[in-house]
VOGUMAR-463614 format. One line per field, with one value per residue (C-alpha): residue in three letters; z, y, x. Coordinates in Angstrom, 1 decimal, padded with zeros to 4 digits. Each point is the difference from the previous one (the first is absolute). Layout:
BEGIN
res c(ALA,...)
up c(Z,...)
north c(Y,...)
east c(X,...)
***
This chain:
BEGIN
res c(MET,ALA,ASP,THR,ASP,GLY,ILE,THR,THR,GLN,VAL,LEU,LEU,THR,HIS,MET,GLN,GLY,MET,GLU,GLN,ARG,LEU,THR,GLU,LYS,ILE,GLU,GLY,VAL,GLU,SER,ARG,LEU,ASN,GLY,LYS,ILE,ASP,GLY,VAL,GLU,ALA,ARG,LEU,GLU,LYS,ARG,ILE,ASP,GLY,VAL,GLU,ARG,LYS,VAL,ASP,MET,ALA,LEU,ILE,GLN,ILE,GLY,ASN,ILE,ASP,GLU,ARG,LEU,ASP,ASP,LEU,GLU,VAL,VAL,GLN,VAL,PRO,LYS,LEU,LYS,LYS,ALA,VAL,GLY,MET,ARG)
up c(-019.2,001.2,-001.4,-000.1,002.2,002.7,-000.5,000.2,-000.3,003.8,000.4,-002.4,001.8,003.4,-001.3,-001.6,003.3,001.9,-002.5,000.3,003.8,000.0,-002.6,002.1,003.1,-001.8,-001.4,003.4,001.6,-002.6,000.4,003.7,-000.2,-002.5,002.1,002.9,-002.0,-001.5,003.5,001.1,-003.0,000.5,003.7,-000.9,-002.7,002.3,002.6,-002.7,-001.3,003.5,000.4,-003.3,001.0,003.2,-001.8,-002.5,002.9,001.6,-003.2,-000.5,003.5,-000.6,-003.4,001.8,002.6,-002.6,-001.9,003.2,000.7,-003.6,000.3,003.2,-001.7,-003.1,001.8,003.3,000.3,-003.4,000.1,003.6,-001.3,-003.0,002.3,002.4,-002.7,-001.8,-003.1,-001.6)
north c(018.0,-002.9,-003.5,-002.3,-002.4,002.6,000.5,003.6,001.9,000.4,-003.7,-000.5,002.6,-001.5,-003.4,001.3,001.8,-003.2,-002.0,002.7,-000.2,-003.8,000.1,002.7,-002.1,-003.1,002.0,001.4,-003.5,-001.4,002.9,-000.4,-003.7,000.7,002.6,-002.3,-002.7,002.4,001.2,-003.6,-000.7,003.2,-000.9,-003.5,001.3,002.6,-002.7,-002.2,002.8,000.7,-003.6,-000.1,003.2,-001.6,-003.1,002.1,001.9,-003.2,-001.4,003.1,-000.3,-003.6,000.8,002.7,-002.5,-002.5,002.7,000.9,-003.7,-000.4,003.2,-001.4,-003.2,001.6,002.8,-001.6,-003.8,-001.1,002.0,-001.4,-003.5,000.6,001.4,-002.9,-002.6,002.0,001.0,003.4)
east c(-051.6,-002.0,000.1,-003.0,001.9,000.4,003.8,000.7,003.2,-000.1,-000.3,003.0,002.0,-000.7,001.0,003.2,001.0,-000.6,002.2,002.7,-000.1,000.3,002.8,001.9,-000.4,001.4,002.9,000.9,-000.2,002.3,002.4,000.0,000.8,002.7,001.6,000.0,001.7,002.5,000.9,000.6,002.2,002.0,000.5,001.2,002.3,001.5,000.7,001.6,002.1,001.3,000.9,001.9,001.8,001.1,001.2,001.9,001.7,001.0,001.4,002.0,001.5,000.8,001.6,002.0,001.2,001.0,001.9,001.9,000.9,001.2,002.1,001.5,000.8,001.5,001.9,001.0,-000.4,001.3,003.1,000.7,-000.5,002.3,002.6,-000.4,000.6,002.7,-002.0,000.4)
***
C-alpha cells in the first residue's frame, strides 16, 4: 500500500522499530541509574542501622550498670548508713 508521499507500511514499521529501540534504551538507562542510586541508599541505610544498633547496645549496657549501682545503694550502702547513724 503506497502513499503518494512515499510513506509505505515498511517505512512506518522501520520508523516505529527505531522509536521502540530508542525508548527501550532510555528506559534501560533510567533503570540502571535508579538501581545504582537505590544500591547507594541501601548501603548508607545499612551502615546507619548498624550504628544505631551499636548505640542501643551501649545504652543497654549503661542502663544495666546504673541498675547495678542503684541495687548496691539500695541493698548494701543505705542499710550500712542507717546502721551507722542508728536509724532503723
